[in-house]
N, C-alpha and C positions, 0 to 999 in steps of 0.2 A: 751396408754396415752390418747386417745381421743375416746369418745363414743357418741352415739346419743340415747337419751332416748325415750321411747315409746310414750310420749305425744308431740313429735315434738320439745321439747326444747332440747338444746344442752348443754352439760357440759363437762368439761375437767377433766380427772382423771389421777393422776400420782404424784409420790414423787421423781422421779429420777432427777439428775441435768439437764438432757436434757429437762425434762418436765417443770421445773422451769424457764429455760432459754426461752422457747417458751412462757410461760405465761407472763414473763416480757416484751417480745417484743410485744405481743398482747396488753398489757396494754398501751404501748407507742403509738402503731399505732391507737388505738381507738380515739385518739384526733386529728388525721390529715387525709388527703385524698390522701396521697402519694401512688403510685402504689406499689404492693407487689408481690414477686415471691416466691411461696412455692415449695420446692424441697423435694423429698422423694419417696420411693418405693410405689407401689400400696398397699393400705390398711393401710397406716400410719395415715390417718385422715386429709388429706389436705383440703377437703371440710368443715369439721367441724371447722378447724382453720379459714378458710375464713368466715364462718358464724359468728364465735365469734368476729372477727375483725369488721365485718359489724354491728353486734348487738351493740357493744360498741359505734359506731359512731351515731346510732339511726337516720339514714337518709335514706329515700326512700326505694325502693324495693331491694330485693336480687335476682338477675337473674342468673341462672346457664346456662352456654353455654358449652356443652360437645362436644369438637372438635373431639373426636374420634368417635362419633356417627353420625356426619353429613358428608355425602358422596356425591360426584358428583355435578351436576349443582344446586341442591337444597340447597347446603351449603350457597351460597351467599344470597339466598332468606331468609333462616333461620336467617342469621345475620342482613341483612339490610332491609328485607321486599321486597314487590313488589307491583306494581300497577296492576289494572285489565287489563288483556290482555297482560301482560309482556311476557308471553310464553304460549305454548300450555297447556291448563288445568288451567290457572290462571283466573278462572271465577270471582274471587273477589279480592279486594286489601287485603294485609296482613301486619300487623305490624311486624317488625323484632325484634329480641332479643336486639339489640343495642338500639333501640328506647324505648323498654320496661324498660330498665335499667336507663333511664333518671332520674337524681336526687338521684340515689342510688348506688348500687354496681353491677358490672358485673363480675362474676366469670368464667374465661376461664379455664375449666378443661382440662388437657392434651393438652396444647397449642402447644406443639411440633408437634402435628398432623395437625396443620393448614397449608394449602398449601401456597406457597410463594406469589401467586397473592393476596390472601386474607390477608396475613400478611401486604402487602403494603397498602391495603385499611384500615386495622385496625389502622395502624400507623397514617394515615391521620386523622382518627376519633379522636385519642388520642391527636393529635397536634392541629387540627382546631375545634374540637367539632362539626363537621358536617359530613353528609354522604348523599348519594343519593340512594333511593330504586331502586331495579331492574326495569328497564323500565321507570323510571321517569326522567324528564328533570329538576326538581327542587331539591334543597338540603333541608335537614332538620337538626335540631340540636339535640344533645344529650350529656349531660354533666354527666358523671358518674365516679366513682372510679373503677379502674380495679385491680383485684386480679387474678393472673395467677398461674397455678399449672402444674407440669410435673414430670414424673418419669425418664425423659431423662436428660443427661448432655447437657444443652443448649449451654454452651461454646464450647463443641466439635461439636455440630450441626452447630454452626456458622462457625467454621473452615472448616467444610465439605461443606459449602454452602447450607445447608438444612434449615437454619434459618437466618433471616435477622439480621445483626449486629446492625443496628439502632433501631430495635424493641426490641432486647435483652437488650440494654442499657436503653431503655425507660421503660421497665418492671422491671429491676433489680435495682430499687432505694433502696428497702429494701427486703432482702431475708431471708427466714426462712427455715432451714434444719430440717426436721422431721426424727429423727433417727429410724431405724428399731427396732422392738420389741426385737430382739436377743441382741441388744446392751444396752437395758435398762430393764432387766428382773426383777428388783426390782419393776417395775410398775405392774407386772402380778398379784400378789395377790389382789391389789386394783381393778384392772379391773375385775377380776373374781367375787369378792364380789358384784360389781355393776351389772354385767350381771345376777348373781344369784338372786339378790334382784328384778330385773325387771322381771325375769321369774316367780316369785311367788312360792308358795308351800314350802317355808322354806328349800330349797335344800342346801346341804353342801357337801364337798369333803372329802374323806378319805385322810390320810397323804400320802399314796402311789400315789394317783391321783395328788395331789398337786406337789409332787416331780417329777412326770412324766411331768407335764405341765411346770415346771421350767427347765427341762433338754432339752426340745424341742426348736429348733431354730426359728420356726414360719415363714416360707418363705412368708406366706400370711399376716403376721403382725397382727394388732389388729382385722381386719376383720375376719381372720381365727380363732383367739381365740374366738371371739364372736360366730361364727358358731359352734365351738367345744362345747362350753357350751350349746348352744341351742340343739345340737344333743344329748348330754348326758341327758339333762332334758327330751327330747322327748322320748328316748328309755328306761329310767329308771322308774320303777314302784313305787319307794319309794323316800323319801327325801335325802337319803345318796347315793352319786354317787361313783361308784367303777371303778376299772381298766377296767373291762369288758364293761363298758359303753362308753369308749373312741372310737372315730371314727377310721377308718382303718389306716389313716396316722399315728396317734399316736401309735396304736398297732404295726404297722410295725417298727416304730422308736424304741420302747422298745425291740422288738425281735432282731433287728439288734445290739443294744447296748449290750444286754446281751450276744449275740453270740460273739461279739468282745472281751469281757472281758474273757469269758470262753476259747476262742481260745488263747488269749494272755497268760493266766495263764498256759495253758497246754503245749504250745510250747516255753515258755520263755527259752532263753538260758542263762539267768543270773545265777551265782552261787547260790546255796541254801543259804538262810539266816541262820546264825548260830542259832541253837536251844538252848533253855535253858537246863541247866544240868539236871534239874528234868525231862524234857520231854525226854532227851536222855537216862536217866536211865530207863524210862518206855518203851521206844521203842529203844532198842539197835540196832546199825547198823549191818545189815546182809549183808555180801558180796554177790554180784550177782553170780548166777550160771554161769559157764564158757559157753560162746557162746550166752548168753542172755544179752540184754541191761539193764542198771541200771533202777530201778523203783523208782520214786519219791513218797514218802509217801503222802497220801491224806491230812494230816494235813499241810504239806509243800505247797502243791498246793493251799490249802485254804488261807494260810498266804500270798503267793505270789499274789493271786487274790485280796486280801484286800489291800495290799501295792500298786499294780498297779492301783486299782480303786481310792485310795486316791490321788495318784500322778496325775492321769488324771483329777480329779475334783478339784485339788489344795486344798485338805484338806476339801472339802465340804462333810461332813459325811452323810447328808440326801440324797444327790444325789448319792453318792457312794453306800449307802445301797440299793437304788432303782435299780441301774444298776447291782448290784450283786444278786438281786432277794431275798433279805432278809429284815427284818424289822430293823428299827433303833436301837431298844433295843437289837436285836441279834448282830448287828454290834458292839455296845458298849461293849457287853459281850466278843465278839471275840477279840476286841482291848486289853482288859485287860488280856484275856487268853494268847495272844501271846506277851504280854508286848509291845504293839504298842501305847498304850494311853499315852498322855503326852502333 
């Protein structure tokens, strides 16, 4: 749903109901300075949503505070700054990220990683608009809008005692849930087109590649999809991208799916589907030889595989054709041949 263009401008892409809901909330939040909490898996575009909210308010700087990258005793210095001589190695005074965000927006990415002691200090800043740099005896002021993001369930973290309840309610004035890409696959074609246009070279996908991308669940979300397109463009020598250009994760996905369907078709214990009289006349039933198991005709195995594929994909013929390893035209012909079209 969300992408970052190469010229550092950000735009939102998506036609799914989830995307429209997020866009509506962003539009409302651009006119106020209430705290916002962005929830979602890694790679769903939380930072881009935060940037868009800030851009619409058109006030001050946008400061990113990555709580997962700040470790140990330097974390407090990164947030609140320090004065000269505050600790060993502090040869000069340093402005903290909290002060740098004054008048603008502080985006706390992965705020669930923030230690409890710093959560308490952050809460004071949000309430009193003031803080004290490390080693300083005087307070300073900083008034900013806070947008926090996390891939954790903060409500559960509160119950476990890993996150302050008062800070949670302070942040959770407006919450936006960013759905994973697997739950809004209708956004995939638009995202792919945008990634391809920014890659240059007039690249395009074969129908089989598009079907493969639509059948994958994207555990890394939009970020993984973007990396996939970049990989395909990098390894392909021409403008048309093929199945062979897919990264290994997608290749393994296709192999696994195809294997599952072939196995299901071969070992299916379901009774054979009744064949048409014309087919029966062309291939009369031959009783099995004594002592040998019954043999299922290849045509019947093929028919079962098609039926199973359509049931699994809930009637999506494009995805079913891809999983069966055949083209869509071939699948349509087989549907008519086996009297399955309708």
